[in-house]
C-alpha positions, 0 to 999 in steps of 0.5 A, spaced: 500 500 500 502 507 498 503 509 506 507 514 510 511 507 512 514 507 505 519 512 506 524 510 501 526 516 496 522 521 500 524 528 502 523 532 509 524 526 514 530 529 517 537 526 517 538 519 520 542 519 526 547 513 527 548 511 534 555 507 535 554 501 539 547 501 539 543 496 544 538 491 541 533 495 546 534 502 549 529 500 554 526 494 558 519 495 555 522 494 548 524 487 550 517 486 553 514 488 546 519 484 542 517 478 547 510 479 546 510 479 539 514 472 538 509 469 544 503 471 541 505 469 534 505 462 536 497 462 537 497 461 529 492 467 528 497 471 523 503 471 519 509 475 518 506 479 512 500 480 516 504 483 522 508 487 517 501 490 514 498 491 521 504 496 522 503 499 515 495 500 517 497 505 523 494 512 522 500 516 519 500 521 524 501 516 529 506 512 525 510 518 524 511 520 532 512 513 534 518 509 536 520 503 532 517 498 538 511 503 539 509 501 532 510 493 534 506 494 540 500 498 536 500 493 530 500 487 535 494 490 539 490 491 532 492 484 530 489 481 537 483 485 537 482 483 529 483 476 530 478 475 536 484 474 541 482 480 546 476 485 545 477 492 545 475 493 552 480 488 555 485 492 551 483 498 554 483 495 561 489 491 561 486 485 563 481 479 561 473 481 561 470 478 568 467 471 567 472 470 561 475 463 561 483 462 562 487 460 556 493 456 555 499 460 553 501 458 546 508 458 548 511 455 554 518 458 557 522 452 556 520 453 548 522 460 548 529 460 546 528 455 540 522 459 537 526 465 538 532 462 534 528 459 529 528 465 523 522 461 519 523 458 512 519 462 507 522 458 500 517 453 497 517 449 491 514 451 485 513 447 478 515 453 473 522 455 472 524 462 473 521 467 468 528 471 468 535 470 467 541 473 471 543 479 467 537 480 464 534 487 463 527 488 467 522 493 469 519 494 475 511 495 474 508 501 476 502 498 481 499 502 486 496 496 491 491 498 496 494 492 500 500 489 502 506 489 497 514 489 498 515 493 491 517 500 494 514 506 490 521 509 488 523 503 484 516 502 480 517 503 473 525 503 474 529 499 469 534 494 473 538 488 471 537 481 475 543 480 479 541 473 482 535 468 483 533 466 490 528 461 488 521 461 490 518 464 496 512 465 499 508 471 496 507 477 501 502 480 497 497 474 498 500 472 505 498 478 508 491 478 507 490 470 508 489 469 501 494 463 501 502 463 500 502 463 492 510 462 492 513 466 486 520 466 484 524 471 488 530 476 484 535 480 487 534 486 482 540 491 481 538 498 479 543 504 478 542 510 483 541 514 477 535 510 474 532 511 481 534 518 483 536 522 477 543 525 474 545 528 481 546 521 484 553 518 484 554 514 477 557 508 480 552 507 485 547 502 485 541 499 489 539 492 490 532 490 491 529 483 492 523 483 488 518 477 486 516 475 479 510 478 478 513 485 480 517 485 474 516 485 466 521 484 461 525 491 459 
C-alpha cells in the first residue's frame, strides 16, 4: 500500500542519526514488546506479512511520532483485537473481561529460546522455472496496491538488471491478507542510483532490491 511507512526516496524526514554501539533495546519495555510479539505469534492467528501490514495500517500521524517498538506494540494490539484474541475493552483495561475463561499460553518458557532462534523458512517449491535470467534487463511495474506489497514506490517503473535468483518464496502480497502463500520466484534486482534518483546521484552507485516475479516485466 502507498503509506507514510514507505519512506524510501522521500524528502523532509530529517537526517538519520547513527548511534555507535547501539543496544538491541534502549529500554526494558522494548524487550517486553519484542517478547510479546514472538509469544503471541505462536497462537497461529497471523503471519509475518500480516504483522508487517498491521504496522503499515497505523494512522500516519501516529506512525510518524512513534518509536520503532511503539509501532510493534500498536500493530500487535490491532492484530489481537482483529483476530478475536482480546476485545477492545480488555485492551483498554489491561486485563481479561470478568467471567472470561483462562487460556493456555501458546508458548511455554522452556520453548522460548528455540522459537526465538528459529528465523522461519519462507522458500517453497514451485513447478515453473524462473521467468528471468541473471543479467537480464527488467522493469519494475508501476502498481499502486491498496494492500500489502514489498515493491517500494521509488523503484516502480525503474529499469534494473537481475543480479541473482533466490528461488521461490512465499508471496507477501497474498500472505498478508490470508489469501494463501502463492510462492513466486524471488530476484535480487540491481538498479543504478541514477535510474532511481536522477543525474545528481553518484554514477557508480547502485541499489539492490529483492523483488518477486510478478513485480517485474521484461525491459
